Backbone bond lengths (Angstrom), bond angles and torsions (degrees), N, CA, C in turn:
res aa  C-N    CA-C-N  psi(-1)  N-CA   C-N-CA  omega(-1)  CA-C   N-CA-C  phi
1 M - - - 1.479 - - 1.597 107.09 -
2 I 1.307 118.15 -52.92 1.404 120.26 178.77 1.519 112.95 -60.36
3 L 1.265 117.42 -39.70 1.517 121.72 -179.64 1.567 106.34 -64.43
4 R 1.283 118.51 -39.29 1.446 121.06 179.77 1.573 112.05 -65.81
5 L 1.330 116.66 -39.11 1.415 123.39 -179.20 1.588 108.83 -68.62
6 L 1.314 113.92 -41.81 1.429 119.82 176.51 1.541 113.55 -63.41
7 A 1.335 114.37 -40.66 1.466 118.45 174.90 1.559 113.71 -64.10
8 M 1.308 112.46 -42.54 1.550 119.03 177.96 1.531 106.24 -61.93
9 S 1.266 118.14 -46.97 1.521 120.80 -176.31 1.524 109.29 -63.20
10 L 1.377 118.26 -42.59 1.460 119.62 -179.48 1.561 110.47 -66.63
11 S 1.368 119.60 -39.31 1.360 120.97 179.07 1.446 114.87 -69.38
12 I 1.366 119.73 -32.65 1.501 121.64 171.68 1.485 109.87 -66.28
13 S 1.371 118.46 -44.06 1.409 120.69 178.43 1.520 113.82 -57.39
14 I 1.360 117.19 -41.58 1.400 122.00 -179.60 1.528 111.46 -67.81
15 M 1.386 113.25 -37.39 1.507 118.81 -179.71 1.528 108.23 -64.73
16 F 1.366 119.02 -48.63 1.436 120.81 179.62 1.529 112.46 -69.07
17 A 1.335 119.82 -28.51 1.465 120.29 178.14 1.554 108.80 -64.04
18 G 1.373 115.93 -39.45 1.457 120.27 179.05 1.568 109.78 -65.93
19 D 1.277 115.69 -39.34 1.499 120.62 177.85 1.527 110.07 -68.09
20 I 1.263 117.68 -35.69 1.474 117.20 -179.36 1.557 108.46 -67.91
21 D 1.301 115.87 -39.89 1.472 119.48 176.61 1.528 112.54 -61.74
22 D 1.311 113.25 -40.68 1.525 118.40 -179.28 1.593 109.66 -69.07
23 V 1.328 115.24 -42.03 1.402 117.97 174.97 1.472 115.91 -62.19
24 L 1.318 117.34 -38.97 1.428 122.39 178.49 1.483 109.72 -68.29
25 E 1.308 120.87 -41.64 1.493 125.67 177.18 1.499 108.30 -59.42
26 T 1.370 119.08 -48.34 1.454 122.68 178.64 1.540 111.09 -57.37
27 Y 1.315 115.81 -50.43 1.484 118.18 -179.47 1.469 115.27 -65.21
28 E 1.389 117.41 -37.05 1.463 118.40 175.81 1.539 112.32 -66.65
29 A 1.293 117.29 -35.21 1.478 121.94 177.44 1.559 108.66 -67.14
30 F 1.306 113.90 -38.61 1.520 119.86 176.16 1.502 110.98 -61.48
31 D 1.365 118.01 -48.91 1.475 125.01 174.80 1.471 110.74 -55.78
32 K 1.306 121.20 -48.79 1.436 127.62 -175.72 1.536 109.48 -59.76
33 A 1.337 115.26 -45.92 1.431 121.34 -179.99 1.522 110.33 -64.14
34 F 1.291 119.09 -35.98 1.477 123.86 174.06 1.530 111.03 -60.51
35 A 1.319 114.09 -53.66 1.455 120.56 -174.82 1.557 111.56 -67.98
36 D 1.378 115.77 -30.70 1.408 119.12 -179.56 1.598 110.77 -87.96
37 E 1.282 114.26 2.06 1.452 123.05 178.71 1.577 113.03 55.66
38 K 1.364 111.77 51.42 1.428 121.59 179.22 1.505 109.72 -116.91
39 P 1.390 115.84 80.63 1.512 116.05 -171.46 1.513 114.59 -59.34
40 K 1.429 115.36 -37.93 1.466 114.35 -179.86 1.570 113.89 -62.51
41 D 1.273 113.60 -36.06 1.479 118.22 175.19 1.502 112.22 -66.24
42 M 1.414 112.81 -43.74 1.450 116.89 178.36 1.492 114.97 -57.95
43 F 1.394 113.62 -47.32 1.464 119.37 -177.74 1.537 111.38 -76.16
44 S 1.294 119.19 -8.07 1.481 116.13 174.86 1.492 109.19 -78.87
45 H 1.281 120.15 -6.12 1.496 123.27 172.04 1.523 115.43 -103.48
46 M 1.401 111.80 9.36 1.506 118.83 179.38 1.528 109.43 -116.88
47 H 1.351 111.30 145.42 1.502 116.95 176.44 1.502 107.22 -70.86
48 E 1.277 116.64 144.20 1.564 121.01 -176.16 1.525 109.90 -59.06
49 N 1.337 121.59 -25.40 1.404 122.88 178.58 1.577 115.67 -108.27
50 H 1.336 110.76 33.61 1.430 117.80 -178.39 1.588 113.33 -68.97
51 T 1.318 114.86 159.73 1.459 120.35 175.78 1.517 108.49 -122.60
52 V 1.309 114.43 153.04 1.461 122.35 -179.82 1.569 108.12 -138.41
53 F 1.332 113.20 131.15 1.428 118.18 176.56 1.549 109.77 -119.29
54 W 1.253 117.02 132.08 1.510 119.78 -173.32 1.534 110.27 -103.92
55 S 1.325 119.52 168.08 1.422 125.83 -173.49 1.508 116.23 -65.09
56 D 1.369 115.08 -22.38 1.461 116.60 -176.59 1.553 112.58 -89.10
57 N 1.365 113.77 23.64 1.452 124.87 175.26 1.512 109.33 67.77
58 S 1.298 116.50 31.77 1.546 117.20 -179.64 1.500 107.02 -130.27
59 W 1.367 113.49 162.76 1.446 119.72 172.88 1.527 105.26 -74.18
60 L 1.281 113.74 147.05 1.527 119.41 178.33 1.504 111.75 -65.43
61 G 1.309 114.44 -18.93 1.557 117.70 172.39 1.554 108.23 68.75
62 D 1.385 113.93 -131.31 1.403 123.67 -175.55 1.577 110.11 -66.86
63 Y 1.254 118.76 -23.29 1.427 118.56 177.99 1.521 114.73 -68.46
64 G 1.378 113.64 -6.28 1.422 118.73 175.34 1.556 113.03 -87.51
65 T 1.368 114.68 13.26 1.447 119.53 179.21 1.562 108.96 -125.06
66 V 1.281 118.93 160.28 1.469 120.90 178.37 1.544 109.00 -58.91
67 K 1.322 117.28 -45.08 1.470 121.22 -176.62 1.516 111.17 -66.65
68 G 1.319 117.77 -42.24 1.473 119.87 177.56 1.458 114.35 -70.83
69 W 1.331 119.43 -39.34 1.407 124.27 174.62 1.553 112.70 -62.56
70 T 1.293 115.48 -41.46 1.428 118.71 179.34 1.528 112.09 -63.70
71 A 1.252 116.40 -44.73 1.417 124.63 178.18 1.533 114.84 -67.64
72 G 1.277 118.35 -34.25 1.429 123.71 -177.61 1.531 114.91 -92.19
73 Y 1.306 117.60 -29.18 1.491 117.60 -169.18 1.561 111.51 -115.45
74 L 1.277 120.43 -15.70 1.467 117.81 -174.47 1.558 109.73 -82.02
75 A 1.288 117.03 4.20 1.444 121.92 177.39 1.576 111.36 -85.51
76 S 1.286 117.21 -6.18 1.486 122.59 -179.34 1.505 110.67 -129.16
77 D 1.294 114.45 157.42 1.494 120.60 168.88 1.514 109.72 -96.43
78 Y 1.332 117.40 138.16 1.432 122.76 -175.14 1.509 112.05 -124.46
79 T 1.353 116.12 145.99 1.449 120.93 164.02 1.535 103.86 -124.83
80 W 1.328 115.48 156.06 1.461 123.13 -176.11 1.505 108.18 -144.99
81 T 1.347 115.61 104.10 1.414 119.97 -176.65 1.506 110.33 -114.49
82 V 1.383 116.39 113.81 1.482 122.45 -178.13 1.476 106.51 -76.34
83 R 1.368 111.08 128.21 1.483 121.58 173.94 1.565 113.79 -96.37
84 D 1.340 109.69 -37.90 1.525 113.45 -177.96 1.453 106.51 -153.24
85 R 1.368 117.25 134.58 1.439 119.65 -176.04 1.622 104.62 -141.65
86 D 1.275 112.37 140.23 1.525 119.72 174.98 1.468 111.12 -133.97
87 V 1.350 117.48 132.82 1.441 123.00 -178.54 1.453 110.21 -118.71
88 K 1.334 117.70 128.05 1.478 123.72 174.76 1.540 108.01 -120.00
89 V 1.323 118.37 136.63 1.423 120.73 174.77 1.533 111.39 -117.83
90 Y 1.324 117.37 134.06 1.438 122.97 -176.52 1.504 105.09 -132.48
91 G 1.359 115.92 84.05 1.480 121.05 -174.32 1.510 112.18 62.51
92 N 1.323 117.20 -118.45 1.502 121.79 -179.71 1.534 111.92 -93.41
93 T 1.314 118.91 15.54 1.464 124.03 177.69 1.533 108.26 -124.09
94 A 1.328 115.23 140.57 1.410 121.02 178.24 1.555 110.46 -133.06
95 V 1.368 116.99 148.81 1.407 119.83 176.57 1.550 103.33 -122.83
96 V 1.356 113.69 135.47 1.453 117.36 178.63 1.622 104.72 -124.73
97 A 1.315 113.02 117.68 1.494 117.49 -179.95 1.574 105.40 -105.25
98 T 1.296 117.76 130.13 1.501 124.16 -177.62 1.459 111.23 -133.94
99 I 1.305 117.50 141.57 1.434 127.24 163.47 1.481 106.11 -115.67
100 A 1.375 116.48 125.88 1.420 118.05 -175.69 1.521 109.60 -141.28
101 T 1.335 117.85 171.34 1.443 124.00 171.22 1.520 106.45 -112.47
102 Q 1.245 114.66 127.26 1.498 122.88 174.03 1.494 114.51 -111.37
103 T 1.319 119.88 129.18 1.438 118.51 174.53 1.508 105.34 -114.16
104 S 1.353 115.35 147.68 1.407 121.44 179.22 1.528 108.99 -138.57
105 T 1.318 115.41 129.17 1.454 121.61 176.84 1.459 111.24 -129.92
106 S 1.375 117.23 119.53 1.473 120.26 175.67 1.519 107.52 -95.76
107 D 1.311 115.86 160.99 1.502 119.94 177.76 1.582 107.58 -55.82
108 G 1.284 113.80 126.63 1.412 121.58 172.12 1.550 114.91 76.03
109 S 1.306 117.12 9.08 1.455 119.91 178.69 1.528 112.04 -120.21
110 E 1.262 116.79 164.00 1.419 119.27 179.60 1.576 109.87 -76.42
111 T 1.304 114.27 160.09 1.476 123.96 177.03 1.458 111.45 -68.96
112 K 1.290 120.91 131.98 1.487 124.61 172.35 1.423 109.41 -108.30
113 V 1.320 119.01 136.47 1.383 124.98 178.32 1.541 109.49 -114.78
114 Y 1.318 116.54 131.28 1.496 122.99 -175.17 1.509 105.68 -125.98
115 Q 1.314 116.99 133.92 1.457 120.98 161.81 1.498 105.95 -90.49
116 V 1.393 115.73 128.32 1.481 120.19 -172.22 1.558 110.73 -126.67
117 R 1.299 112.96 137.43 1.527 118.09 173.30 1.478 102.99 -112.24
118 E 1.349 111.48 128.68 1.496 118.42 -175.97 1.515 108.50 -133.55
119 T 1.326 113.25 139.35 1.415 120.43 174.02 1.497 109.19 -123.23
120 G 1.326 117.69 127.71 1.448 121.17 179.64 1.510 107.96 -118.05
121 V 1.283 117.50 140.47 1.478 124.85 172.50 1.495 107.58 -109.55
122 L 1.293 120.63 130.78 1.348 123.04 179.55 1.594 107.67 -123.28
123 S 1.254 114.65 156.05 1.451 122.79 177.45 1.525 111.05 -134.23
124 K 1.385 116.50 140.93 1.428 118.73 -175.09 1.536 105.93 -89.20
125 V 1.311 119.00 113.52 1.483 124.74 -179.50 1.461 108.10 -121.41
126 N 1.363 114.61 121.29 1.441 121.10 -179.39 1.492 111.38 51.95
127 D 1.360 117.67 45.97 1.481 124.46 -178.78 1.494 115.03 64.34
128 K 1.248 120.98 15.66 1.434 125.30 176.68 1.536 112.57 -125.84
129 W 1.432 114.23 129.50 1.471 115.59 -177.86 1.534 109.08 -81.31
130 L 1.262 115.37 132.08 1.491 122.13 178.85 1.505 113.13 -129.68
131 V 1.269 118.67 139.59 1.426 124.37 176.51 1.499 108.83 -68.39
132 V 1.358 118.88 120.81 1.444 122.29 178.64 1.528 113.26 -104.36
133 H 1.335 113.47 -24.76 1.468 118.29 176.48 1.509 110.07 -155.83
134 M 1.318 115.02 145.63 1.368 125.01 -179.53 1.486 112.94 -136.51
135 H 1.347 120.40 135.85 1.418 123.24 174.82 1.544 110.75 -131.77
136 S 1.281 119.35 122.96 1.471 125.81 179.24 1.487 109.77 -115.65
137 S 1.369 114.42 149.40 1.462 118.89 172.88 1.483 106.66 -159.08
138 D 1.358 112.49 158.18 1.435 122.37 174.59 1.530 108.67 -57.88
139 F 1.304 116.44 143.29 1.463 123.16 177.27 1.525 105.18 -122.56
140 K 1.285 118.40 117.58 1.406 125.27 176.06 1.499 111.09 -110.20
141 P 1.367 116.45 89.46 1.476 119.38 -174.11 1.555 109.04 -66.01
142 K 1.385 110.93 149.53 1.462 119.74 177.09 1.476 108.27 -95.86
143 N 1.305 119.73 134.96 1.427 124.68 177.54 1.551 112.10 56.46
144 D 1.308 116.27 39.36 1.490 123.44 176.10 1.551 108.34 59.39
145 D 1.378 116.75 39.14 1.458 123.60 -179.66 1.527 109.22 -69.49
């Protein structure tokens, strides 16, 4: 009985470990498409009915679409450097918590640096992990945390 429980526990751990890797791969491809300013690639990792919540306590609105994102974001150059990332898988749902540094430079303006805290929720749809919700906000570390 104990051996059976240990075997089941090990197989579940292995199963979720594979899912964690798949979720991380999806989210890293999502990040890369954002930094490379490739909205079609970025949105290929998002569910068609996704939601986005931004730090100013508002819905991202039209920026949550390829058309809106292209109009609003392609005017600047971005970098995205992940400082800390945690992935949790709960069956067919995953949560990705990230702290990152984003730089933004528009033509003719100075570079702005933001510390960002982001939470992504992914769902496994037809064996593919997709971002279904994302929330980003400014992160102001204490004591250079």
